[in-house]
Every structure is written in C-alpha cells, then in structure tokens.
C-alpha positions in Angstrom: -45.7 -58.3 -49.1 -49.3 -57.6 -48.3 -49.7 -61.0 -46.7 -47.4 -59.9 -43.8 -50.3 -57.7 -42.7 -52.4 -60.8 -42.0 -49.7 -62.8 -40.1 -50.0 -63.1 -36.4 -47.3 -61.4 -34.6 -46.2 -64.0 -31.9 -45.2 -61.2 -29.5 -48.7 -59.6 -29.7 -50.3 -63.0 -29.2 -48.2 -63.6 -26.0 -49.1 -60.1 -24.7 -52.8 -60.5 -25.5 -52.8 -63.9 -23.6 -50.9 -62.5 -20.7 -53.3 -59.5 -20.5 -56.3 -61.7 -20.7 -55.1 -63.8 -17.9 -54.3 -60.8 -15.7 -57.7 -59.3 -16.5 -59.4 -62.6 -15.6 -57.6 -62.7 -12.3 -58.7 -59.2 -11.5 -62.3 -60.2 -11.9 -62.2 -63.1 -9.5 -65.6 -62.9 -7.6 -63.9 -63.3 -4.2 -62.0 -60.1 -4.7 -65.3 -58.3 -4.6 -67.3 -60.6 -2.3 -64.6 -61.3 0.4 -61.8 -58.8 0.0 -63.8 -55.7 -0.2 -63.1 -54.4 -3.7 -66.2 -52.5 -4.7 -68.1 -54.1 -7.6 -68.3 -50.8 -9.5 -66.5 -49.4 -12.6 -64.0 -47.7 -10.4 -63.5 -50.9 -8.3 -62.9 -53.0 -11.4 -60.4 -50.4 -12.6 -58.6 -50.5 -9.2 -58.5 -54.3 -9.3 -57.2 -54.5 -12.8 -54.6 -51.8 -12.1 -53.4 -53.7 -9.0 -53.1 -56.9 -10.9 -51.3 -55.4 -13.9 -49.0 -53.5 -11.6 -48.1 -56.6 -9.7 -47.2 -58.4 -12.9 -45.1 -55.5 -14.0 -43.3 -55.6 -10.6 -42.6 -59.3 -11.2 -41.0 -58.5 -14.6 -38.8 -55.7 -13.1 -35.1 -56.6 -13.1 -35.5 -59.8 -15.1 -33.6 -60.5 -18.3 -34.8 -59.4 -21.7 -37.5 -59.4 -23.0 -39.1 -58.6 -19.5 -38.9 -54.8 -19.8 -40.5 -55.0 -23.3 -43.2 -57.3 -21.9 -44.0 -54.9 -19.1 -44.3 -52.0 -21.5 -46.5 -54.0 -23.8 -48.6 -55.1 -20.9 -49.2 -51.5 -19.9 -50.0 -50.6 -23.5 -52.6 -53.5 -23.6 -54.1 -52.1 -20.4 -54.5 -48.6 -21.9 -55.8 -49.9 -25.2 -58.4 -51.9 -23.2 -59.4 -48.9 -21.1 -59.7 -46.7 -24.2 -61.9 -49.3 -25.9 -64.0 -49.5 -22.7 -64.5 -45.8 -22.6 -65.6 -45.7 -26.2 -68.0 -48.7 -25.6 -69.6 -46.7 -22.7 -70.3 -43.9 -25.1 -67.5 -41.5 -24.1 -67.1 -39.0 -27.0 -63.9 -39.0 -29.1 -63.0 -35.5 -27.8 -63.2 -36.6 -24.2 -61.4 -40.0 -24.4 -57.9 -38.5 -24.4 -58.6 -36.4 -21.3 -60.0 -39.5 -19.5 -57.1 -41.6 -20.6 -54.7 -39.1 -19.2 -56.4 -39.2 -15.8 -56.5 -43.0 -15.9 -52.8 -43.2 -16.7 -52.0 -40.8 -13.9 -54.1 -42.9 -11.5 -52.5 -46.1 -12.6 -48.9 -44.9 -12.3 -49.6 -43.0 -9.1 -51.1 -46.1 -7.5 -48.1 -48.2 -8.8 -45.8 -45.8 -7.1 -47.9 -45.8 -3.9 -48.0 -49.6 -3.7 -44.3 -50.1 -4.5 -42.9 -49.0 -1.1 -45.1 -51.1 1.1 -44.8 -54.1 -1.2 -41.0 -53.8 -1.3 -40.9 -53.6 2.5 -43.5 -56.2 3.0 -45.4 -53.6 5.1 -48.9 -55.0 5.3 -50.2 -52.2 7.5 -49.1 -49.4 5.2 -50.3 -51.3 2.1 -53.7 -52.0 3.8 -54.0 -48.2 4.5 -53.1 -47.3 0.9 -55.4 -49.9 -0.6 -58.2 -48.9 1.7 -58.0 -45.3 0.4 -57.4 -46.1 -3.3 -59.4 -49.2 -3.9 -62.1 -49.0 -1.3 -62.4 -45.3 -1.1 -62.3 -45.5 2.7 -60.0 -44.6 5.5 -60.5 -48.1 6.9 -57.5 -50.3 6.0 -58.1 -53.1 3.5 -56.2 -55.7 5.5 -57.5 -58.8 3.6 -56.7 -57.2 0.2 -53.3 -56.2 1.5 -52.6 -59.9 2.5 -53.7 -60.9 -1.0 -51.5 -58.4 -2.7 -48.4 -59.4 -0.6 -49.1 -63.1 -1.3 -49.5 -62.4 -5.0 -46.4 -60.2 -5.2 -44.4 -63.1 -3.6 -45.9 -65.7 -5.9 -45.4 -63.7 -9.1 -41.7 -62.9 -8.2 -41.1 -66.6 -7.6 -42.5 -67.5 -11.0 -40.0 -67.8 -13.8 -40.2 -65.5 -16.8 -40.8 -68.3 -19.2 -43.6 -69.7 -17.0 -45.1 -66.3 -16.6 -45.2 -65.8 -20.3 -46.3 -69.3 -21.3 -48.6 -70.3 -18.4 -49.6 -66.9 -17.3 -49.3 -65.3 -13.8 -50.1 -67.4 -10.8 -52.2 -65.3 -8.4 -53.2 -66.9 -5.1 -56.9 -67.7 -4.5 -58.4 -64.6 -2.8 -60.1 -66.6 -0.2 -56.8 -68.2 0.9 -55.7 -64.9 2.6 -58.8 -64.1 4.6 -57.3 -64.6 8.1 -54.2 -63.2 9.7 -52.5 -59.8 9.8 -51.6 -57.9 6.7 
C-alpha cells in the first residue's frame, strides 16, 4: 500500500512534460529580442500566460481527456508561479494574495485574447497584446502575428500529438513581416 505513494502517476508525468514544453516555448529568445516582449519578470509572466492560454484554447472542444488536461495545465502554471514567488522571497502570508492577482491577470488576459484570436483580428489582438504584454499603447503587431500563427498551428495539431510530442509553436522570427 505504501509503495503506491512512490509510483509515478502517468497523467502527472504527461502534464509536467507538456508544461515544461510550453514554458520552454515561452522563453524563446526571439520573443524578447524580435517580437517586443519585455525581458522582465512581468514580461516572462505575460509570455508564459500567452503560451499556456493558447494551448488551453487548442484543447477546447476536443474529446476527453482534453478538458482535464487543460485544467491540469492551468494547475501546473499556478503551482510554478507559487514556487517562483516563494523562491523570490515572497512571504507565506503574501503568496495567496499575489496568486489571486496572478490568476485574475491570467484569466482576464485569456478572455481578452479569445475574441481577437477567434475572429483572426490581428489589429485588435496587436492592440491588446501591446497593452498587456508590452505595457504600451503601441500595438504589438509582430507578437500578434506570432499568436495568430501559433493558435492556428496548435489547433491543427492532434490531441495525441499535442500530448506526446508537445505543442508546436512557430519560430518567432518566421512572423516578423506582414500585417497582424
């Protein structure tokens, strides 16, 4: 009975691998060097949130266990954010308040990005990304092109491939030219 505690849960392993791949994609240097994501703690949060949200969008409406995977992916994000806050020295009494603000920011951004992504409206997405990710009124056109391309690529990827191979995000430098 006690040996069950030491067995690896295959579902947790899959989620951990999926989250690690999403987090790695969110740290691609070209996102910061070419697409205008600020290389700050806030910028990294924005990039990670955008990438997790796009994978969650790709899982939406797919057969089981897609909904569970999306929920588990969000849980992995918040566990990681909690651990990061603690590593940065945030006190135990402050962590829940910060986590609440981060969760509100994540879900608020997910809602703000959904409409433009659903409509393929690059201009609206660029304006929203400019405000949220870059902290500017200037539209983030290149980042919007990247997000639209990633959204299409992720939705085209099968559920099994998404879980086994990980999400396929386009190279950030491939979307530098053109309109959002």
